[in-house]
VOTI-570208 format. One record per residue (C-alpha): x, y, z. Coordinates in steps of 0.05 Angstrom, whole numbers, plus 5000, padded with zeros to 4 digits. Layout:
N
+------+-------+------+
| east | north |   up |
+------+-------+------+
|    X |     Y |    Z |
...
+------+-------+------+
# end
This chain:
391
+------+-------+------+
| east | north |   up |
+------+-------+------+
| 4120 |  2428 | 6763 |
| 4193 |  2406 | 6779 |
| 4255 |  2437 | 6750 |
| 4293 |  2368 | 6738 |
| 4302 |  2341 | 6674 |
| 4232 |  2319 | 6659 |
| 4196 |  2377 | 6682 |
| 4246 |  2420 | 6641 |
| 4235 |  2376 | 6578 |
| 4159 |  2381 | 6581 |
| 4161 |  2456 | 6594 |
| 4208 |  2462 | 6531 |
| 4163 |  2412 | 6488 |
| 4100 |  2456 | 6510 |
| 4134 |  2524 | 6493 |
| 4155 |  2497 | 6429 |
| 4081 |  2472 | 6408 |
| 4047 |  2533 | 6441 |
| 4092 |  2592 | 6432 |
| 4029 |  2639 | 6449 |
| 4020 |  2600 | 6516 |
| 4056 |  2626 | 6582 |
| 4101 |  2565 | 6609 |
| 4121 |  2573 | 6682 |
| 4170 |  2519 | 6713 |
| 4166 |  2514 | 6789 |
| 4211 |  2481 | 6840 |
| 4223 |  2483 | 6910 |
| 4301 |  2485 | 6902 |
| 4347 |  2542 | 6891 |
| 4377 |  2507 | 6824 |
| 4353 |  2469 | 6772 |
| 4372 |  2388 | 6769 |
| 4382 |  2389 | 6842 |
| 4359 |  2318 | 6857 |
| 4353 |  2257 | 6814 |
| 4380 |  2290 | 6752 |
| 4440 |  2318 | 6791 |
| 4456 |  2256 | 6816 |
| 4448 |  2209 | 6758 |
| 4499 |  2157 | 6730 |
| 4504 |  2194 | 6662 |
| 4487 |  2133 | 6616 |
| 4444 |  2143 | 6555 |
| 4408 |  2071 | 6555 |
| 4397 |  2042 | 6486 |
| 4338 |  1998 | 6508 |
| 4361 |  1931 | 6525 |
| 4322 |  1905 | 6585 |
| 4250 |  1936 | 6579 |
| 4189 |  1898 | 6553 |
| 4174 |  1903 | 6484 |
| 4114 |  1951 | 6471 |
| 4119 |  1980 | 6544 |
| 4128 |  2056 | 6551 |
| 4192 |  2046 | 6575 |
| 4214 |  2013 | 6515 |
| 4178 |  2060 | 6465 |
| 4203 |  2121 | 6498 |
| 4275 |  2099 | 6506 |
| 4286 |  2079 | 6439 |
| 4255 |  2147 | 6415 |
| 4286 |  2185 | 6468 |
| 4362 |  2156 | 6456 |
| 4353 |  2183 | 6384 |
| 4326 |  2250 | 6399 |
| 4380 |  2262 | 6461 |
| 4436 |  2243 | 6411 |
| 4415 |  2295 | 6362 |
| 4400 |  2348 | 6412 |
| 4468 |  2340 | 6444 |
| 4503 |  2346 | 6376 |
| 4463 |  2408 | 6357 |
| 4477 |  2437 | 6426 |
| 4552 |  2416 | 6427 |
| 4541 |  2376 | 6492 |
| 4582 |  2313 | 6511 |
| 4553 |  2248 | 6484 |
| 4603 |  2189 | 6480 |
| 4579 |  2122 | 6452 |
| 4629 |  2083 | 6492 |
| 4585 |  2022 | 6485 |
| 4567 |  1970 | 6537 |
| 4574 |  1899 | 6552 |
| 4522 |  1858 | 6599 |
| 4561 |  1798 | 6621 |
| 4540 |  1728 | 6639 |
| 4586 |  1705 | 6697 |
| 4564 |  1630 | 6690 |
| 4531 |  1584 | 6647 |
| 4473 |  1589 | 6693 |
| 4460 |  1659 | 6668 |
| 4462 |  1651 | 6594 |
| 4386 |  1640 | 6593 |
| 4374 |  1708 | 6624 |
| 4425 |  1737 | 6578 |
| 4390 |  1707 | 6515 |
| 4324 |  1741 | 6549 |
| 4359 |  1810 | 6546 |
| 4384 |  1800 | 6477 |
| 4313 |  1780 | 6451 |
| 4281 |  1840 | 6486 |
| 4335 |  1885 | 6458 |
| 4327 |  1858 | 6388 |
| 4248 |  1867 | 6389 |
| 4256 |  1934 | 6415 |
| 4303 |  1952 | 6355 |
| 4367 |  1966 | 6392 |
| 4419 |  1968 | 6339 |
| 4486 |  1937 | 6332 |
| 4477 |  1882 | 6381 |
| 4527 |  1828 | 6386 |
| 4537 |  1766 | 6428 |
| 4605 |  1755 | 6457 |
| 4651 |  1696 | 6473 |
| 4693 |  1708 | 6533 |
| 4754 |  1715 | 6487 |
| 4709 |  1768 | 6444 |
| 4692 |  1804 | 6511 |
| 4768 |  1808 | 6523 |
| 4779 |  1845 | 6459 |
| 4726 |  1899 | 6480 |
| 4740 |  1901 | 6555 |
| 4811 |  1874 | 6565 |
| 4804 |  1871 | 6639 |
| 4736 |  1838 | 6642 |
| 4717 |  1770 | 6651 |
| 4654 |  1725 | 6641 |
| 4622 |  1663 | 6609 |
| 4588 |  1706 | 6553 |
| 4566 |  1780 | 6542 |
| 4521 |  1821 | 6498 |
| 4551 |  1879 | 6466 |
| 4507 |  1946 | 6457 |
| 4555 |  1994 | 6416 |
| 4506 |  2050 | 6415 |
| 4499 |  2058 | 6492 |
| 4527 |  2124 | 6508 |
| 4548 |  2171 | 6567 |
| 4520 |  2238 | 6572 |
| 4530 |  2299 | 6620 |
| 4450 |  2301 | 6642 |
| 4459 |  2364 | 6686 |
| 4486 |  2397 | 6626 |
| 4429 |  2376 | 6583 |
| 4378 |  2398 | 6636 |
| 4411 |  2468 | 6636 |
| 4405 |  2470 | 6561 |
| 4331 |  2451 | 6564 |
| 4326 |  2509 | 6618 |
| 4357 |  2556 | 6568 |
| 4308 |  2535 | 6517 |
| 4248 |  2550 | 6560 |
| 4277 |  2617 | 6576 |
| 4289 |  2634 | 6504 |
| 4217 |  2615 | 6483 |
| 4191 |  2664 | 6536 |
| 4180 |  2614 | 6588 |
| 4197 |  2628 | 6666 |
| 4233 |  2585 | 6718 |
| 4215 |  2600 | 6786 |
| 4260 |  2570 | 6837 |
| 4248 |  2569 | 6914 |
| 4170 |  2559 | 6900 |
| 4158 |  2506 | 6945 |
| 4087 |  2473 | 6930 |
| 4049 |  2465 | 6996 |
| 3982 |  2457 | 6966 |
| 3938 |  2460 | 6901 |
| 3864 |  2462 | 6888 |
| 3820 |  2460 | 6825 |
| 3782 |  2524 | 6813 |
| 3737 |  2508 | 6756 |
| 3779 |  2494 | 6696 |
| 3840 |  2521 | 6729 |
| 3887 |  2498 | 6776 |
| 3914 |  2545 | 6836 |
| 3983 |  2526 | 6863 |
| 4010 |  2559 | 6926 |
| 4079 |  2563 | 6965 |
| 4083 |  2594 | 7035 |
| 4082 |  2664 | 7009 |
| 4059 |  2660 | 6938 |
| 4004 |  2635 | 6894 |
| 4000 |  2618 | 6818 |
| 3942 |  2598 | 6776 |
| 3945 |  2550 | 6713 |
| 3905 |  2527 | 6658 |
| 3940 |  2461 | 6654 |
| 3992 |  2431 | 6707 |
| 4038 |  2375 | 6696 |
| 4068 |  2345 | 6759 |
| 4140 |  2321 | 6753 |
| 4158 |  2319 | 6826 |
| 4211 |  2263 | 6822 |
| 4219 |  2242 | 6894 |
| 4155 |  2279 | 6919 |
| 4115 |  2256 | 6860 |
| 4065 |  2215 | 6898 |
| 4054 |  2273 | 6949 |
| 4039 |  2327 | 6897 |
| 3993 |  2278 | 6863 |
| 3954 |  2265 | 6926 |
| 3948 |  2338 | 6935 |
| 3914 |  2343 | 6860 |
| 3867 |  2290 | 6878 |
| 3904 |  2230 | 6847 |
| 3904 |  2154 | 6883 |
| 3949 |  2143 | 6941 |
| 3979 |  2087 | 6899 |
| 4031 |  2079 | 6879 |
| 4076 |  2113 | 6933 |
| 4147 |  2132 | 6927 |
| 4197 |  2093 | 6969 |
| 4265 |  2119 | 6966 |
| 4323 |  2074 | 6955 |
| 4397 |  2105 | 6957 |
| 4447 |  2081 | 6907 |
| 4517 |  2084 | 6935 |
| 4577 |  2086 | 6893 |
| 4651 |  2080 | 6894 |
| 4700 |  2110 | 6842 |
| 4764 |  2085 | 6815 |
| 4823 |  2128 | 6832 |
| 4854 |  2161 | 6773 |
| 4910 |  2114 | 6759 |
| 4864 |  2054 | 6752 |
| 4809 |  2082 | 6706 |
| 4844 |  2037 | 6649 |
| 4814 |  1983 | 6676 |
| 4745 |  2000 | 6644 |
| 4738 |  2025 | 6569 |
| 4662 |  2034 | 6569 |
| 4605 |  2004 | 6611 |
| 4604 |  1937 | 6643 |
| 4542 |  1912 | 6674 |
| 4517 |  1844 | 6701 |
| 4455 |  1806 | 6681 |
| 4407 |  1833 | 6726 |
| 4360 |  1800 | 6776 |
| 4294 |  1800 | 6740 |
| 4255 |  1803 | 6804 |
| 4280 |  1873 | 6814 |
| 4282 |  1945 | 6768 |
| 4352 |  1958 | 6793 |
| 4411 |  1932 | 6752 |
| 4461 |  1911 | 6801 |
| 4533 |  1935 | 6818 |
| 4565 |  1958 | 6751 |
| 4622 |  1995 | 6721 |
| 4606 |  2069 | 6691 |
| 4655 |  2112 | 6649 |
| 4637 |  2183 | 6659 |
| 4642 |  2240 | 6608 |
| 4698 |  2272 | 6651 |
| 4735 |  2203 | 6643 |
| 4728 |  2181 | 6714 |
| 4698 |  2110 | 6726 |
| 4640 |  2096 | 6775 |
| 4630 |  2031 | 6806 |
| 4562 |  2013 | 6838 |
| 4507 |  2026 | 6857 |
| 4474 |  1982 | 6909 |
| 4404 |  1996 | 6928 |
| 4394 |  2013 | 7005 |
| 4328 |  2043 | 7039 |
| 4340 |  2113 | 7045 |
| 4317 |  2145 | 7112 |
| 4300 |  2211 | 7079 |
| 4267 |  2224 | 7012 |
| 4332 |  2264 | 6997 |
| 4375 |  2221 | 7038 |
| 4439 |  2223 | 6997 |
| 4485 |  2200 | 7058 |
| 4474 |  2149 | 7114 |
| 4468 |  2201 | 7163 |
| 4412 |  2237 | 7128 |
| 4348 |  2215 | 7168 |
| 4279 |  2252 | 7165 |
| 4233 |  2215 | 7213 |
| 4169 |  2240 | 7178 |
| 4195 |  2212 | 7110 |
| 4219 |  2148 | 7144 |
| 4146 |  2142 | 7179 |
| 4113 |  2150 | 7115 |
| 4154 |  2095 | 7082 |
| 4143 |  2045 | 7138 |
| 4068 |  2056 | 7141 |
| 4059 |  2050 | 7069 |
| 4022 |  1976 | 7061 |
| 4065 |  1967 | 6996 |
| 4130 |  1977 | 7032 |
| 4112 |  1925 | 7088 |
| 4089 |  1869 | 7036 |
| 4155 |  1886 | 6995 |
| 4198 |  1885 | 7056 |
| 4166 |  1814 | 7079 |
| 4182 |  1790 | 7010 |
| 4253 |  1817 | 7001 |
| 4283 |  1828 | 7073 |
| 4336 |  1781 | 7056 |
| 4365 |  1819 | 6993 |
| 4352 |  1887 | 7034 |
| 4403 |  1862 | 7092 |
| 4450 |  1834 | 7036 |
| 4455 |  1904 | 7007 |
| 4461 |  1944 | 7071 |
| 4516 |  1896 | 7093 |
| 4545 |  1900 | 7027 |
| 4549 |  1976 | 7024 |
| 4573 |  1980 | 7099 |
| 4629 |  1936 | 7086 |
| 4673 |  1954 | 7027 |
| 4703 |  1888 | 7020 |
| 4631 |  1857 | 7006 |
| 4617 |  1916 | 6956 |
| 4685 |  1900 | 6923 |
| 4668 |  1823 | 6916 |
| 4614 |  1841 | 6866 |
| 4654 |  1884 | 6822 |
| 4712 |  1832 | 6823 |
| 4666 |  1781 | 6793 |
| 4670 |  1822 | 6729 |
| 4738 |  1856 | 6736 |
| 4781 |  1808 | 6773 |
| 4847 |  1851 | 6783 |
| 4805 |  1905 | 6822 |
| 4832 |  1918 | 6889 |
| 4802 |  1955 | 6950 |
| 4854 |  2004 | 6942 |
| 4833 |  2019 | 6873 |
| 4765 |  2053 | 6898 |
| 4746 |  2113 | 6933 |
| 4678 |  2129 | 6960 |
| 4637 |  2169 | 6913 |
| 4570 |  2212 | 6913 |
| 4509 |  2173 | 6919 |
| 4440 |  2182 | 6889 |
| 4373 |  2165 | 6906 |
| 4315 |  2131 | 6864 |
| 4243 |  2145 | 6872 |
| 4217 |  2075 | 6863 |
| 4141 |  2073 | 6857 |
| 4114 |  2016 | 6898 |
| 4038 |  1996 | 6892 |
| 3996 |  1975 | 6953 |
| 4009 |  1900 | 6937 |
| 4082 |  1910 | 6946 |
| 4100 |  1907 | 6875 |
| 4152 |  1950 | 6850 |
| 4128 |  1993 | 6789 |
| 4168 |  1977 | 6727 |
| 4138 |  2015 | 6674 |
| 4133 |  2092 | 6666 |
| 4063 |  2113 | 6698 |
| 4034 |  2176 | 6669 |
| 3960 |  2197 | 6687 |
| 3908 |  2251 | 6687 |
| 3866 |  2283 | 6732 |
| 3824 |  2333 | 6695 |
| 3874 |  2391 | 6674 |
| 3929 |  2358 | 6716 |
| 3975 |  2307 | 6685 |
| 4019 |  2268 | 6736 |
| 4085 |  2233 | 6726 |
| 4077 |  2184 | 6780 |
| 4137 |  2136 | 6761 |
| 4195 |  2158 | 6717 |
| 4256 |  2123 | 6741 |
| 4313 |  2103 | 6695 |
| 4318 |  2110 | 6632 |
| 4278 |  2174 | 6643 |
| 4334 |  2217 | 6631 |
| 4350 |  2183 | 6566 |
| 4281 |  2184 | 6545 |
| 4267 |  2258 | 6570 |
| 4251 |  2289 | 6503 |
| 4204 |  2229 | 6485 |
| 4171 |  2232 | 6551 |
| 4160 |  2309 | 6535 |
| 4124 |  2289 | 6470 |
| 4082 |  2242 | 6502 |
| 4064 |  2285 | 6563 |
| 4050 |  2350 | 6518 |
| 4004 |  2305 | 6473 |
| 3963 |  2289 | 6533 |
| 3963 |  2360 | 6557 |
| 3945 |  2391 | 6495 |
| 3892 |  2338 | 6480 |
| 3854 |  2355 | 6547 |
| 3789 |  2390 | 6535 |
+------+-------+------+
# end
């Protein structure tokens, strides 16, 4: 269930392992990759940040290798433009060392610690106290990857049913009945990859209410074409360890453009890609979730700062100028935003690792933020094993 990159990857894997099975993907939209996949930054992450031994670390490392080979096989763009994580001051060197330790333990290849002068050799317009260089971090066209997965599903005899909005499901013995307003389907196994609505569909399946999805909009600017030479690859800050967000950074795209961002602002709708997108039912669901209230009490100052920074271009610019001082307000124009489906537990903690569970014949992907797109083929292996091991 879900025709984003994860749902399609899982369907592709199941069709590959069980060519005798009828594989069907349903999605409420009229196109695939309509939400998180279609608003993705396009970075194929090498596995720098994630706790060694976590699902994120394990599946990201396997996933990026599978993705690289897949893109080569399908003739899809895959550019190892590399990434630098910059410590702006001596006070961030300890956090940078921790990232290097995790990345090394995760098996990220080619890592190199850079001095300020060495940083300039890789990113001539960037500045900082020191940096960590990951030469195998890449950029990809994830919507194109999702389309290729969909083609694989179709070639294997699978079906993709668009415009099928799931409004209910129930267990019927060893089967699962799923229905839309004017249709109904019955499955032996069901995999929920519903992204921004994953908690809602999981609850329909009888799963626990926690974690709940709290949507955070990530807003971007884009460098004007004449100034894209300010950035050669990917430039990231040392992230705040309290949050799963990576902070304002520079992302080169496969089309040659460069995005600056994102921030992280509470979205007022699950699919709230613009500030004016407000859905009262979605907002009320967020506000009444105990985990969100606890999260807000702990981090309201940061939230206000993010909202202020995104509303005033000058404040947003200041974050980026800490790494590329030559950047000016005239160099940036607004770019499309994305929405992150951030899972929040009832105690207010942000769920960091992938969270995948099972309720009988139903497998639920409850939390799969970045690097889920990078890890999609590895996540598909992991989920398919759970599905096929079910008795």
